[in-house]
C-alpha positions as CSV (number, residue, x, y, z in Angstrom):
1,M,28.9,11.7,-30.5
2,V,25.4,10.9,-28.7
3,V,23.6,8.4,-29.8
4,L,19.5,7.8,-29.3
5,Q,18.7,4.3,-28.4
6,F,15.1,4.6,-29.7
7,W,12.5,7.2,-29.9
8,I,8.8,6.3,-30.4
9,W,5.4,7.6,-30.1
10,P,2.5,7.6,-32.2
11,P,2.3,9.8,-34.9
12,R,-1.1,11.2,-33.9
13,L,-1.9,10.1,-30.2
14,D,-5.6,9.9,-30.2
15,F,-6.7,10.7,-26.3
16,A,-10.3,10.3,-27.1
17,L,-9.8,6.6,-28.0
18,V,-7.4,6.3,-25.1
19,F,-10.0,7.4,-22.9
20,H,-12.4,4.8,-24.4
21,E,-10.0,2.2,-23.8
22,L,-9.3,3.0,-20.2
23,T,-12.9,3.2,-19.4
24,K,-13.8,0.2,-21.6
25,N,-11.3,-2.2,-20.3
26,S,-10.5,-1.4,-16.5
27,V,-13.5,0.1,-14.9
28,D,-17.5,-0.4,-14.7
29,S,-19.5,3.0,-14.5
30,V,-19.6,3.8,-10.6
31,S,-16.0,3.4,-10.6
32,I,-15.8,6.7,-12.6
33,N,-16.2,10.3,-11.8
34,I,-17.6,12.4,-14.4
35,Q,-17.2,15.5,-12.2
36,P,-15.2,16.9,-9.3
37,Y,-17.0,16.5,-6.0
38,R,-16.9,17.2,-2.2
39,K,-17.4,14.5,0.5
40,Y,-18.2,14.8,4.2
41,S,-18.6,12.8,7.2
42,T,-21.9,11.8,8.3
43,N,-22.1,14.7,11.0
44,G,-21.1,17.0,8.1
45,D,-17.9,18.6,9.9
46,E,-15.1,16.7,8.1
47,R,-13.9,16.7,4.6
48,Q,-12.9,13.4,3.3
49,F,-10.2,12.8,0.6
50,R,-10.3,9.6,-0.9
51,D,-10.6,9.8,-4.8
52,F,-8.8,12.2,-6.9
53,M,-11.8,14.0,-7.7
54,S,-12.6,14.5,-4.5
55,A,-10.1,17.1,-3.9
56,D,-9.2,20.8,-4.4
57,W,-7.3,20.4,-7.7
58,A,-9.7,18.7,-9.8
59,W,-12.4,21.1,-8.1
60,D,-10.2,24.2,-9.0
61,Q,-9.5,23.2,-12.5
62,A,-13.4,22.6,-12.8
63,D,-14.3,26.4,-11.3
64,I,-11.4,27.4,-13.9
65,I,-13.3,25.5,-17.2
66,T,-16.5,26.8,-16.0
67,G,-15.7,30.0,-16.0
68,D,-15.8,30.2,-20.2
69,P,-18.9,30.0,-21.5
70,E,-18.0,27.6,-24.4
71,T,-16.5,25.3,-21.9
72,L,-19.1,25.5,-19.3
73,G,-20.8,21.7,-18.4
74,L,-18.2,19.6,-20.0
75,M,-16.8,16.6,-18.7
76,F,-13.2,17.3,-17.2
77,V,-10.7,14.4,-17.7
78,P,-7.4,15.0,-16.1
79,I,-4.2,13.1,-17.7
80,I,-2.0,11.5,-15.3
81,L,1.3,10.5,-16.4
82,S,3.9,8.8,-15.2
83,S,7.7,7.9,-16.7
84,D,10.2,5.8,-15.1
85,K,13.5,3.7,-16.5
86,T,13.3,0.0,-16.2
87,T,15.5,-2.8,-17.1
88,V,14.6,-6.2,-18.5
89,S,17.7,-8.0,-18.8
90,V,21.6,-7.5,-17.2
91,A,22.8,-10.5,-18.2
92,T,22.5,-10.1,-22.1
93,G,23.6,-6.5,-22.6
94,N,21.5,-4.6,-20.0
95,N,18.9,-3.5,-22.0
96,E,16.8,-0.2,-21.0
97,Y,13.4,1.0,-22.1
98,Y,12.0,4.4,-21.0
99,P,8.1,3.9,-21.0
100,L,5.4,6.6,-20.6
101,Y,2.4,5.9,-19.1
102,L,-1.1,7.5,-18.8
103,S,-4.0,7.3,-16.7
104,I,-6.9,9.5,-16.2
105,G,-7.9,11.1,-12.8
106,N,-11.6,10.0,-13.3
107,V,-11.3,6.5,-12.2
108,H,-11.3,5.5,-8.6
109,N,-7.9,5.1,-6.8
110,N,-8.5,1.4,-5.8
111,V,-9.4,0.5,-9.6
112,R,-5.9,2.5,-10.2
113,C,-4.1,0.8,-7.1
114,A,-5.3,-2.8,-8.1
115,Y,-3.9,-2.5,-11.5
116,Q,-7.1,-3.1,-13.4
117,D,-5.6,-2.1,-16.9
118,A,-6.4,1.7,-15.7
119,V,-2.9,2.4,-16.8
120,A,-1.8,2.7,-20.5
121,I,1.5,2.9,-22.1
122,I,1.2,5.5,-24.8
123,G,5.0,5.8,-25.5
124,F,8.7,5.0,-25.1
125,L,11.2,8.0,-24.5
126,A,14.7,8.0,-25.8
127,I,17.5,6.8,-23.7
128,P,20.8,9.5,-25.2
129,K,24.1,7.6,-24.9
130,T,27.6,9.0,-25.2
131,T,31.3,7.9,-24.5
132,K,32.5,8.0,-21.4
133,E,34.5,11.4,-22.0
134,Y,31.4,13.0,-22.4
135,A,28.7,11.5,-20.0
136,E,29.5,14.1,-17.3
137,D,29.7,16.8,-19.4
138,S,27.2,19.9,-18.5
139,K,26.6,20.0,-22.0
140,F,25.2,16.8,-22.6
141,R,23.7,16.5,-19.1
142,A,21.7,19.7,-20.2
143,F,20.7,18.3,-23.9
144,R,19.3,15.0,-22.3
145,C,17.1,17.0,-19.6
146,Q,15.9,19.4,-22.1
147,L,15.2,16.1,-24.6
148,F,13.2,14.7,-22.0
149,H,11.0,17.6,-21.6
150,S,10.8,18.2,-25.7
151,S,9.7,14.5,-26.3
152,L,6.7,14.8,-23.6
153,S,5.4,18.2,-25.4
154,R,5.8,16.7,-28.7
155,I,4.0,13.3,-27.8
156,L,1.1,15.3,-26.0
157,E,1.0,17.6,-28.8
158,T,-2.5,16.0,-29.8
159,L,-3.7,16.8,-26.5
160,R,-3.1,20.8,-26.4
161,P,-6.2,21.5,-28.4
162,G,-8.6,19.4,-26.4
163,M,-7.4,21.4,-23.0
164,T,-9.4,24.6,-24.7
165,K,-12.0,23.4,-27.0
166,P,-14.5,20.0,-26.2
167,E,-13.7,16.9,-28.1
168,V,-16.3,13.8,-28.1
169,A,-15.1,10.9,-26.5
170,K,-17.1,7.3,-26.3
171,F,-17.9,5.3,-22.8
172,R,-17.6,1.8,-22.2
173,D,-21.7,2.0,-22.2
174,G,-21.5,3.1,-26.2
175,H,-22.7,6.9,-25.3
176,F,-21.0,9.8,-26.1
177,Q,-19.9,12.9,-24.0
178,R,-18.1,16.2,-24.4
179,V,-14.9,16.2,-22.6
180,I,-12.2,18.9,-21.8
181,Y,-8.8,17.6,-21.0
182,G,-6.1,19.1,-18.7
183,L,-2.5,17.9,-17.6
184,G,-2.9,16.4,-13.9
185,P,-0.2,15.1,-11.3
186,Y,2.8,13.3,-12.7
187,I,3.9,10.0,-10.7
188,A,7.4,10.0,-10.4
189,D,10.3,9.2,-7.9
190,Y,12.5,11.8,-6.6
191,K,15.2,11.6,-9.5
192,E,12.6,12.1,-12.0
193,Q,10.9,14.7,-10.1
194,V,14.1,16.5,-9.8
195,L,14.2,16.1,-13.8
196,L,10.7,17.1,-14.0
197,A,11.0,20.5,-12.1
198,C,14.3,21.6,-13.6
199,I,16.2,21.5,-10.4
200,V,19.4,20.6,-8.7
201,S,19.6,17.4,-7.1
202,R,18.9,17.3,-3.1
203,W,16.4,20.2,-3.6
204,C,13.0,20.5,-2.8
205,P,10.6,20.1,-6.4
206,R,8.0,21.8,-4.4
207,C,9.0,24.8,-2.5
208,C,12.4,27.2,-2.4
209,G,13.6,25.6,0.7
210,H,17.5,25.5,1.1
211,H,18.8,22.1,0.2
212,K,21.2,22.6,3.7
213,D,17.9,23.4,5.8
214,L,15.0,22.0,3.7
215,D,12.5,22.0,6.5
216,A,13.0,25.5,7.4
217,D,9.8,27.8,6.3
218,A,10.1,28.2,2.6
219,L,7.5,29.4,-0.1
220,L,6.2,26.8,-2.3
221,R,7.5,26.9,-5.9
222,C,5.7,28.1,-9.1
223,R,5.6,28.9,-12.4
224,D,5.6,32.6,-12.5
225,H,8.2,33.1,-9.7
226,T,10.6,30.7,-11.2
227,E,10.2,33.0,-14.6
228,A,10.5,35.9,-12.6
229,L,14.0,34.9,-11.0
230,V,15.2,33.7,-14.2
231,D,14.4,36.5,-16.0
232,T,16.7,38.9,-13.2
233,G,19.4,36.4,-11.8
234,T,22.3,34.7,-13.2
235,Y,22.6,31.0,-13.7
236,T,25.1,30.7,-10.9
237,Q,22.7,32.8,-8.6
238,L,19.8,30.3,-9.5
239,W,21.8,27.4,-9.4
240,F,23.2,27.6,-5.8
241,E,20.8,30.4,-3.9
242,F,17.4,28.5,-5.4
243,G,18.0,25.1,-7.1
244,I,17.1,26.1,-10.6
245,I,18.7,25.0,-13.8
246,S,17.6,28.0,-15.6
247,N,18.6,26.6,-19.2
248,L,15.7,24.2,-18.9
249,V,12.6,24.8,-20.0
250,P,9.5,22.2,-18.5
251,F,7.2,20.8,-20.9
252,T,4.0,21.8,-19.3
253,N,4.9,25.7,-20.1
254,N,3.5,24.5,-23.8
255,F,0.3,23.6,-22.3
256,P,-2.7,26.0,-20.7
257,R,-3.4,25.5,-17.1
258,A,-0.4,23.8,-16.1
259,D,2.2,24.3,-13.5
260,I,5.1,21.4,-12.9
261,Y,5.9,22.7,-9.5
262,H,1.7,22.0,-8.8
263,L,1.6,18.6,-10.9
264,I,4.4,16.8,-8.8
265,A,2.3,13.6,-7.2
266,P,3.5,12.3,-3.7
267,D,5.3,9.0,-4.0
268,L,4.7,7.0,-1.1
269,L,6.7,3.9,-2.4
270,H,10.3,5.8,-2.9
271,Q,9.7,8.7,-0.7
272,V,8.0,7.2,2.5
273,I,8.5,3.3,2.5
274,K,11.8,3.0,0.5
275,G,13.2,6.3,1.2
276,A,12.4,7.4,4.9
277,F,11.6,3.7,6.3
278,K,14.2,1.7,4.7
279,D,17.0,3.8,3.5
280,H,17.1,6.2,6.5
281,L,15.2,4.8,9.7
282,V,16.3,1.7,9.6
283,A,19.8,2.1,8.4
284,W,19.9,4.8,11.3
285,V,19.0,2.1,13.7
286,E,21.7,-0.1,12.5
287,L,24.2,3.1,12.6
288,Y,22.8,4.0,16.2
289,I,23.5,0.4,17.7
290,M,27.1,0.3,16.2
291,K,27.9,3.3,17.9
292,M,26.3,2.6,21.3
293,H,27.7,-1.0,21.5
294,G,30.8,-1.6,19.5
295,K,30.9,-3.7,16.8
296,R,30.9,-7.5,18.6
297,D,27.7,-6.8,20.8
298,S,26.2,-4.6,18.0
299,L,26.4,-7.7,15.5
300,R,24.7,-9.9,18.6
301,I,22.3,-7.2,18.7
302,L,21.6,-7.1,15.0
303,D,21.2,-10.6,14.8
304,D,18.7,-11.1,17.3
305,I,16.5,-8.4,15.9
306,D,16.6,-10.0,12.6
307,H,15.7,-13.6,14.7
308,R,12.7,-11.4,16.0
309,I,11.7,-10.6,12.3
310,A,11.7,-14.0,11.4
311,A,10.4,-15.4,14.2
312,V,6.8,-13.6,14.0
313,A,3.9,-15.9,12.9
314,S,2.4,-16.2,9.4
315,F,-0.2,-13.8,8.2
316,A,-2.1,-13.6,4.9
317,G,-0.2,-11.2,2.7
318,L,2.7,-10.5,5.1
319,R,6.0,-11.3,3.6
320,R,8.1,-13.5,5.5
321,F,11.7,-13.0,5.9
322,P,13.2,-16.2,7.1
323,Q,16.8,-14.4,7.1
324,G,15.7,-11.3,8.7
325,R,16.2,-7.8,7.2
326,G,20.2,-8.6,6.1
327,F,19.4,-9.0,2.3
328,K,20.7,-7.1,-0.6
329,Q,18.2,-6.6,-3.0
330,W,15.2,-4.9,-1.8
331,T,11.8,-4.2,-3.2
332,G,8.8,-1.8,-2.7
333,D,6.9,-5.0,-0.9
334,D,9.8,-5.9,1.3
335,S,10.1,-2.6,2.7
336,K,6.2,-2.6,3.1
337,A,6.3,-5.9,4.8
338,L,9.4,-4.9,7.2
339,M,7.4,-1.9,8.3
340,K,4.6,-4.2,9.5
341,V,6.8,-6.0,12.1
342,Y,9.8,-4.1,12.7
343,L,8.8,-1.9,15.7
344,A,8.1,-4.7,17.9
345,A,11.5,-6.4,16.8
346,I,13.7,-3.2,17.9
347,E,11.6,-2.8,21.2
348,G,14.1,-3.6,24.3
349,H,17.1,-3.0,22.0
350,V,16.8,0.8,21.3
351,P,16.2,3.8,23.4
352,Q,12.5,4.9,24.2
353,D,12.8,7.6,21.9
354,I,13.8,5.2,18.9
355,V,10.6,3.3,19.6
356,R,8.4,6.2,19.5
357,A,9.9,7.9,16.5
358,F,8.9,5.1,14.5
359,R,5.7,4.7,16.1
360,A,5.0,8.4,15.2
361,F,6.5,7.5,11.6
362,L,3.9,4.6,11.4
363,E,1.0,6.1,12.2
364,F,1.7,8.8,9.7
365,C,1.5,6.2,6.8
366,Y,-1.7,4.5,8.5
367,L,-4.0,7.5,10.3
368,S,-7.0,8.8,7.8
369,T,-7.3,12.5,9.3
370,L,-5.3,15.4,8.4
371,E,-5.0,16.7,11.8
372,E,-3.6,13.4,12.9
373,I,-1.4,13.3,10.2
374,K,0.3,16.6,11.1
375,D,0.2,15.5,15.0
376,A,1.9,12.1,14.3
377,L,4.4,14.0,11.9
378,S,5.2,16.4,14.8
379,R,5.8,13.7,17.0
380,Y,8.0,12.1,14.5
381,H,10.1,14.9,14.2
382,H,10.1,15.3,18.3
383,Y,11.6,12.0,18.5
384,R,13.9,11.4,15.9
385,T,16.4,14.1,16.9
386,I,17.7,11.5,19.0
387,F,19.7,10.5,16.3
388,T,21.4,14.1,15.9
389,E,21.7,14.2,19.0
390,S,23.6,10.8,19.5
391,G,26.1,11.8,16.5
392,T,24.2,8.7,14.3
393,I,23.5,11.2,11.5
394,P,24.9,14.8,10.9
395,T,21.4,16.1,9.3
396,F,17.7,15.6,8.7
397,S,18.1,17.6,5.7
398,L,17.3,15.2,3.2
399,P,14.7,15.1,0.2
400,C,12.6,12.0,1.6
401,Q,12.7,13.0,5.0
402,H,11.7,16.9,3.9
403,S,8.8,15.4,1.8
404,L,6.9,14.5,4.5
405,V,6.4,17.9,5.4
406,H,4.1,18.1,2.2
407,Y,1.7,15.3,2.5
408,A,-1.0,16.7,4.4
409,Y,-1.0,19.4,1.7
410,L,-0.8,16.9,-1.2
411,I,-3.7,14.8,0.3
412,Q,-5.6,18.3,0.3
413,R,-4.6,18.8,-3.2
414,F,-4.8,15.3,-4.7
415,G,-6.6,12.9,-2.6
416,A,-5.4,10.1,-0.5
417,P,-1.6,9.4,-2.1
418,N,-2.0,5.8,-2.6
419,G,-3.6,6.7,-5.9
420,L,-0.9,8.3,-7.4
421,C,2.2,6.1,-6.1
422,S,4.8,4.7,-8.3
423,S,4.3,1.4,-7.2
424,I,1.2,1.4,-9.7
425,T,3.6,2.0,-13.0
426,E,6.5,-0.4,-11.1
427,S,3.9,-3.3,-11.3
428,K,2.9,-1.8,-14.9
429,H,6.4,-2.6,-15.9
430,I,5.9,-6.0,-15.2
431,K,3.1,-6.8,-17.5
432,A,3.8,-3.9,-20.3
433,I,7.4,-4.4,-20.5
434,K,9.0,-7.2,-18.7
435,E,6.8,-10.1,-19.6
436,P,6.4,-8.9,-23.7
437,W,10.3,-8.7,-23.5
438,R,10.9,-12.3,-22.4
439,R,8.0,-13.7,-24.8
440,S,9.8,-11.6,-27.8
441,S,12.5,-13.2,-29.6
442,K,15.0,-10.5,-28.2
443,Y,15.9,-9.1,-31.6
444,K,14.5,-5.8,-32.1
445,A,12.0,-6.4,-29.6
446,L,10.3,-3.2,-29.2
447,G,7.8,-3.8,-32.2
448,Q,7.1,-7.5,-30.9
449,M,6.5,-5.9,-27.1
450,L,4.0,-3.2,-28.7
451,V,2.2,-5.8,-30.6
452,T,1.9,-7.7,-27.3
453,N,0.6,-5.1,-25.7
454,Q,-2.4,-4.5,-28.2
455,R,-3.3,-8.0,-27.6
456,L,-3.4,-7.7,-24.0
457,D,-5.5,-4.6,-24.2
458,K,-7.6,-6.3,-26.6
459,L,-7.8,-9.5,-24.1
460,A,-8.7,-7.5,-21.3
461,A,-11.3,-5.6,-23.0
462,A,-12.7,-9.3,-23.7
463,R,-12.6,-10.2,-20.3
464,V,-14.9,-7.3,-19.1
465,D,-17.3,-7.9,-21.4
466,F,-17.7,-11.4,-20.8
467,T,-17.7,-10.8,-16.7
468,N,-20.7,-8.0,-17.9
469,R,-22.8,-10.6,-19.6
470,G,-22.1,-13.2,-16.7
471,M,-20.0,-15.5,-18.5
472,L,-17.0,-15.7,-15.9
473,D,-19.7,-16.3,-13.0
474,N,-20.2,-19.6,-11.1
475,T,-17.0,-21.3,-12.8
476,C,-16.1,-25.0,-12.6
477,L,-12.6,-24.0,-11.0
478,A,-14.5,-22.2,-8.3
479,A,-16.0,-25.1,-7.4
480,E,-13.2,-27.2,-7.5
481,L,-11.2,-25.0,-5.2
482,E,-13.8,-25.1,-2.6
483,A,-13.9,-28.9,-2.4
484,L,-9.9,-28.5,-2.5
485,E,-10.1,-26.6,0.9
486,R,-12.2,-29.0,2.6
487,K,-10.7,-32.0,4.9
488,C,-12.3,-35.3,4.9
489,A,-15.4,-35.3,7.4
490,C,-14.5,-36.8,10.8
491,D,-16.5,-37.1,13.9
492,V,-16.7,-35.2,17.4
493,L,-14.0,-37.6,18.9
494,A,-11.5,-37.9,16.2
495,L,-11.3,-34.3,16.2
496,A,-11.1,-33.9,19.8
497,E,-8.0,-36.3,19.8
498,E,-6.4,-34.5,17.1
499,L,-6.7,-31.2,19.1
500,E,-5.6,-32.6,22.2
501,L,-8.9,-31.2,23.8
502,P,-10.8,-33.9,25.8
503,R,-13.7,-31.5,26.6
504,F,-14.4,-30.9,23.1
505,P,-17.4,-32.7,23.0
506,D,-18.8,-30.8,26.2
507,L,-17.9,-27.5,24.1
508,I,-20.3,-28.4,21.6
509,R,-23.3,-29.1,24.1
510,W,-22.8,-25.6,25.6
511,F,-22.5,-24.4,22.0
512,L,-25.5,-25.9,21.1
513,F,-27.5,-24.6,24.5
514,E,-26.2,-21.3,23.5
515,Q,-27.5,-21.1,19.8
516,M,-31.0,-22.6,21.0
517,H,-31.4,-20.4,23.8
518,R,-30.0,-17.0,22.9
519,P,-31.0,-14.0,22.8
520,D,-33.7,-15.3,25.4
521,D,-31.0,-16.5,28.1
522,D,-28.2,-14.2,29.2
523,Q,-26.5,-17.0,31.2
524,D,-23.2,-18.0,30.5
525,P,-23.5,-21.6,28.8
526,V,-20.3,-22.8,30.7
527,E,-22.5,-22.4,34.0
528,I,-25.2,-24.4,32.6
529,P,-25.3,-28.1,33.9
530,L,-24.2,-30.8,30.9
531,T,-27.7,-32.5,31.9
532,G,-29.5,-29.7,30.6
533,C,-27.4,-29.1,27.2
534,P,-28.3,-30.6,23.8
535,R,-26.2,-33.7,23.0
536,F,-24.3,-34.5,19.6
537,A,-21.6,-36.9,18.8
538,G,-21.9,-37.4,14.9
539,K,-20.0,-36.3,11.7
540,I,-18.5,-32.9,11.2
541,S,-16.8,-31.3,8.5
542,V,-13.4,-29.5,9.2
543,F,-12.2,-26.5,7.0
544,N,-8.2,-25.3,6.2
545,S,-9.2,-21.8,5.7
546,A,-11.9,-18.8,5.9
547,S,-12.1,-15.5,3.9
548,S,-13.9,-12.3,4.2
549,R,-13.5,-9.0,1.9
550,F,-12.8,-5.7,3.6
551,Y,-12.9,-1.7,2.0
552,A,-10.4,0.1,4.0
553,P,-8.9,2.0,1.8
554,S,-8.3,-0.2,-0.8
555,D,-9.5,-3.8,-1.5
556,I,-8.2,-6.2,1.1
557,I,-9.4,-9.7,1.0
558,E,-8.4,-11.4,4.6
559,H,-7.6,-15.0,5.0
560,I,-7.8,-16.8,8.0
561,C,-5.7,-19.9,8.0
562,V,-6.5,-23.2,10.1
563,C,-4.1,-25.7,8.8
564,P,-2.6,-29.1,10.2
565,L,0.6,-28.5,7.6
566,W,1.1,-25.0,6.1
567,R,3.5,-25.4,3.7
568,N,4.5,-29.3,4.3
569,E,6.6,-27.3,7.5
570,A,4.2,-27.0,10.8
571,P,0.5,-26.4,11.5
572,R,-0.3,-23.2,11.4
573,N,-3.5,-21.6,13.3
574,D,-4.3,-17.8,12.9
575,C,-5.4,-15.4,15.4
576,I,-8.8,-13.2,14.9
577,F,-10.8,-10.6,16.2
578,V,-14.6,-12.0,17.6
579,N,-17.5,-9.9,18.0
580,M,-19.2,-10.7,21.3
581,G,-22.3,-8.5,20.5
582,S,-20.8,-5.5,22.2
583,S,-21.7,-2.1,20.3
584,T,-18.1,-0.2,21.3
585,E,-16.2,0.5,18.3
586,G,-12.7,-0.7,17.7
587,I,-10.8,-3.3,20.0
588,R,-12.5,-2.2,23.0
589,G,-15.5,-4.1,21.6
590,L,-13.7,-6.9,20.4
591,E,-12.1,-10.2,21.8
592,V,-8.7,-11.5,20.6
593,A,-8.6,-15.4,20.2
594,R,-6.5,-18.0,18.3
595,V,-8.4,-20.6,15.8
596,R,-7.8,-24.3,16.4
597,A,-10.3,-25.3,13.6
598,I,-13.0,-24.5,11.8
599,F,-15.9,-26.8,11.3
600,S,-19.6,-27.4,10.6
601,F,-22.4,-30.3,11.7
602,K,-25.9,-30.4,11.4
603,Y,-28.1,-30.5,14.6
604,S,-31.7,-30.7,13.7
605,G,-32.0,-30.1,10.3
606,E,-29.9,-26.9,10.6
607,I,-25.9,-26.5,9.8
608,F,-23.9,-25.1,12.1
609,P,-20.5,-23.4,10.9
610,C,-18.3,-23.0,13.9
611,A,-14.6,-22.0,15.1
612,I,-13.6,-23.6,18.4
613,V,-10.9,-20.9,19.7
614,R,-8.5,-20.5,22.2
615,W,-8.6,-17.0,24.1
616,F,-6.3,-14.1,25.0
617,D,-7.0,-11.5,27.7
618,V,-6.7,-7.4,27.0
619,I,-3.8,-6.1,29.5
620,G,-4.8,-2.7,30.9
621,D,-6.9,-0.4,29.6
622,S,-5.1,1.5,26.8
623,P,-2.2,0.6,24.3
624,D,1.4,0.5,24.9
625,E,2.4,4.4,25.1
626,D,6.0,3.5,23.3
627,T,4.6,1.1,20.5
628,G,1.1,2.4,20.1
629,M,-0.4,-1.4,20.3
630,W,-2.7,-3.3,22.8
631,M,-1.3,-6.0,24.5
632,V,-3.0,-9.3,25.5
633,H,-1.6,-12.5,26.7
634,P,-3.1,-16.2,26.9
635,A,-6.4,-16.6,29.0
636,Y,-6.6,-19.5,31.4
637,S,-9.4,-21.2,33.4
638,A,-9.5,-21.9,36.9
639,N,-7.9,-24.8,37.3
640,R,-4.8,-22.8,34.9
641,T,-5.7,-24.7,31.8
642,P,-6.3,-22.9,28.5
643,L,-9.5,-21.3,27.8
644,H,-11.6,-22.4,24.9
645,S,-14.7,-21.9,23.5
646,I,-16.7,-22.7,20.4
647,I,-18.1,-19.9,18.4
648,H,-20.5,-19.3,15.5
649,V,-18.6,-18.4,12.5
650,D,-20.5,-15.4,11.8
651,M,-19.0,-13.8,15.2
652,I,-15.3,-13.8,13.6
653,Y,-14.8,-10.2,12.7
654,R,-11.7,-10.5,10.7
655,A,-8.0,-12.1,11.1
656,A,-5.9,-10.6,13.8
657,H,-2.2,-10.9,13.5
658,L,0.1,-11.0,17.2
659,I,3.6,-10.0,17.4
660,P,5.2,-11.3,20.7
661,I,6.8,-8.9,23.4
662,Y,10.5,-9.7,23.1
663,G,11.4,-7.7,25.9
664,R,15.4,-6.9,26.6
665,R,16.0,-10.7,26.5
666,F,17.6,-12.5,23.3
667,L,15.6,-15.2,21.7
668,P,16.5,-18.3,21.7
669,P,17.4,-20.4,19.0
670,N,14.6,-22.7,18.7
671,V,12.0,-20.2,18.7
672,N,10.3,-19.4,15.0
673,L,7.3,-18.6,13.1
674,H,5.4,-21.8,13.7
675,V,6.1,-21.9,17.6
676,S,5.6,-17.9,17.5
677,Y,1.9,-18.1,19.3
678,D,2.9,-21.0,21.7
679,S,6.3,-19.3,23.4
680,F,5.5,-16.2,24.9
681,R,3.8,-14.9,27.9
682,A,2.6,-11.5,26.4
683,Y,2.1,-10.4,22.6
684,D,1.2,-6.8,21.1
685,V,-1.9,-6.9,18.7
686,N,-0.3,-5.5,15.4
687,K,-2.1,-2.4,14.4
688,F,0.2,-2.2,11.4
689,V,-0.2,-5.3,9.4
690,D,-3.1,-3.6,7.3
691,H,-5.2,-0.2,7.3
692,H,-8.2,-2.1,8.5
693,A,-6.8,-3.6,11.2
694,F,-5.1,-0.2,12.5
695,E,-8.3,1.4,12.2
696,I,-9.7,-0.9,14.8
697,A,-6.8,-1.8,16.9
698,S,-5.8,1.6,17.6
């Protein structure tokens, strides 16, 4: 007996309307590419792959379309699909839903990643149920898989005419455009990729490599090759020699210009972050330590690694690990956060090759050129062999590990993989499925959820319209928040006492001399006698934070916190990169400092926004060979007092994150994140905290 839990799709899905709603609700005109393009670096010698339409797949599809005189000059709209089961409640009956999402390749990656309503839910797939007697039956499994493909084919049936003949779509500006559709990449985790490609689990959905040796050279899969094999081979031969399930037919076979093996998108979340990093590398380190040190010593080492992770200083957007990495339920954000701090935590407890393997893997995730990505992957494959040579694991022939081999090719085909990651639809689950379910009566909830989604779409469209009309600018709330950030004003002596910095009044005088005389005077202000510097002892205004925005590769808002009591626990004083006017790019042209206070004062009718900072000195002329990170230590004056200065806030380049160099010693119990910047002699400049930090600190 088979029960279909539910089966819903619109009787006729109007893709022109969906396209209009996506462009109306989510983006402005500058965030849409109406045609494929190729972008090169300023010197013209390096191809840049960022948004989906800048890559080769869209360009190749456009070449095919323009080859037909009837479709010449049309706008190509790639349809990006994604499906993933989600559970809304385990305690009240394990309620599962199987949503199907749609986006278009014309919107920029950062728009799709920012969840600006550029992904729409277009249907729910059936979840076949049966009794335990038949749950593992091969016929039931084949039925369940083929039902998935037949369902997709039926839902997308109204799209097929628009893939060969132009349709008229309405843009958000009210104008109409002739468009032609095409099936684009399908966003899915590995389990879903196996289902899409109609292959056996543990095989690669993109190449014909044998599951026992996935990293061996192998041809890429394609529809023609698979159909030829199905015509000549037996079911058993295809299963064991090629990993093909020959009695299943992919839904893409019903659509022109569609080959499922060429449309499976890379998945950073499940393949790289959760898979290769958390499920493999982090687990392998634990197994290696247990194998080499015995149970008692191993547990002590693992406890110290957890303590090191918990003691990492706070940083805007960095998730905290109060108990280290030892918790059961991992999310994608947990894995991403652990990637940013794990390397420094294990250094000293594991061999050099493991540290370098982690470095190469992290650089593979952050590097921006194809050659650098290939080089990092090569180094990773070289250093990871310590896990097999030590007997920690038997093989690297694992789908998530093997998937890294295809990333350089997939970036060329589809652009930067952040725009086609399953984290996009994981987040959409919350807004489109879980929250509407919680708002429902829980009785026949699906209809209520659909109504909620319709109303949310209308609210999103209204928000975009109000924003375009300027109706949401300069709200009262923004002014109120700005007022709340500001501390009560105080004078110079009061702040000097609060910071326990008696020389603070002198530092202000040197700062004023520097501001009044530069760029005419290159003399170090500290060398100027105080008698020759302006005097100021008036009122100042102190602020608890500052923020700035960056665009590498997605929108990032960096916050610099300088707070006397952070979350009612302890003071927080972030670190920063300071631009001292050097023309050298990257960290070689910047200084590292820790902000003690951000304040402003008025002198001679001019307002000076400032920060008082404690300086760090860079160690050596190059990054550490093992971790790839620059090292710094606190700077001291001639009399061995911490070196402080006052700088203009315009000199602050961005926030910096430092991780202690722990060495081989175990961490004392009293060390935590609140005293991290005060308890160590040297620090790594954490280039893995985000993409922009990686660019400047490499």
